[in-house]
C-alpha positions as a Python dict, from the first residue, in 0.01 Angstrom:
ca = {
    (1, 'M'): (0, 0, 0),
    (2, 'A'): (294, 186, 147),
    (3, 'S'): (420, 94, 491),
    (4, 'I'): (356, 313, 794),
    (5, 'A'): (728, 398, 812),
    (6, 'N'): (723, 526, 453),
    (7, 'F'): (406, 723, 525),
    (8, 'E'): (559, 884, 833),
    (9, 'A'): (879, 970, 646),
    (10, 'L'): (689, 1130, 359),
    (11, 'F'): (457, 1314, 594),
    (12, 'H'): (743, 1457, 801),
    (13, 'A'): (934, 1560, 489),
    (14, 'A'): (629, 1745, 355),
    (15, 'N'): (560, 1906, 691),
    (16, 'R'): (921, 2031, 722),
    (17, 'R'): (901, 2178, 373),
    (18, 'F'): (556, 2334, 415),
    (19, 'P'): (488, 2396, 786),
    (20, 'G'): (135, 2510, 851),
    (21, 'Q'): (46, 2481, 483),
    (22, 'P'): (-257, 2311, 331),
    (23, 'I'): (-207, 1950, 236),
    (24, 'Q'): (-415, 1890, -74),
    (25, 'V'): (-497, 1530, -145),
    (26, 'R'): (-585, 1459, -507),
    (27, 'D'): (-791, 1733, -676),
    (28, 'S'): (-1009, 1828, -383),
    (29, 'A'): (-1161, 2145, -244),
    (30, 'P'): (-949, 2382, -33),
    (31, 'A'): (-870, 2263, 317),
    (32, 'T'): (-1121, 2353, 587),
    (33, 'I'): (-969, 2141, 865),
    (34, 'H'): (-683, 2282, 1071),
    (35, 'F'): (-517, 1982, 1231),
    (36, 'Y'): (-291, 2053, 1530),
    (37, 'H'): (-97, 1735, 1600),
    (38, 'A'): (215, 1583, 1751),
    (39, 'A'): (438, 1346, 1557),
    (40, 'N'): (468, 1091, 1840),
    (41, 'S'): (101, 1086, 1937),
    (42, 'I'): (-73, 764, 1838),
    (43, 'C'): (-404, 952, 1829),
    (44, 'S'): (-258, 1206, 1586),
    (45, 'Q'): (-119, 926, 1372),
    (46, 'K'): (-462, 765, 1349),
    (47, 'V'): (-628, 1092, 1248),
    (48, 'R'): (-359, 1167, 986),
    (49, 'T'): (-406, 820, 841),
    (50, 'V'): (-782, 865, 811),
    (51, 'L'): (-751, 1213, 659),
    (52, 'L'): (-501, 1096, 399),
    (53, 'E'): (-679, 768, 321),
    (54, 'T'): (-1013, 946, 268),
    (55, 'G'): (-854, 1226, 65),
    (56, 'Q'): (-972, 1499, 301),
    (57, 'P'): (-753, 1812, 261),
    (58, 'F'): (-625, 1970, 581),
    (59, 'V'): (-386, 2233, 710),
    (60, 'S'): (-111, 2071, 916),
    (61, 'H'): (22, 2237, 1232),
    (62, 'T'): (279, 2024, 1413),
    (63, 'L'): (312, 2076, 1788),
    (64, 'D'): (612, 1993, 2004),
    (65, 'I'): (447, 1843, 2312),
    (66, 'F'): (781, 1788, 2486),
    (67, 'K'): (869, 2157, 2528),
}
């Protein structure tokens, strides 16, 4: 299993490349969850982990909570 640091690095790279785009996990149905999250939020990290581990597709919207 990949480390959390590797997961975060991959997630941020994908999010920079495809902001606000569906994240398809495996060959699943189209995303129905729109997930508004902050990179530093531990709650957001927990939800991202569960979504990716369960293979649930979602549309990622990163928020800057420090603005």
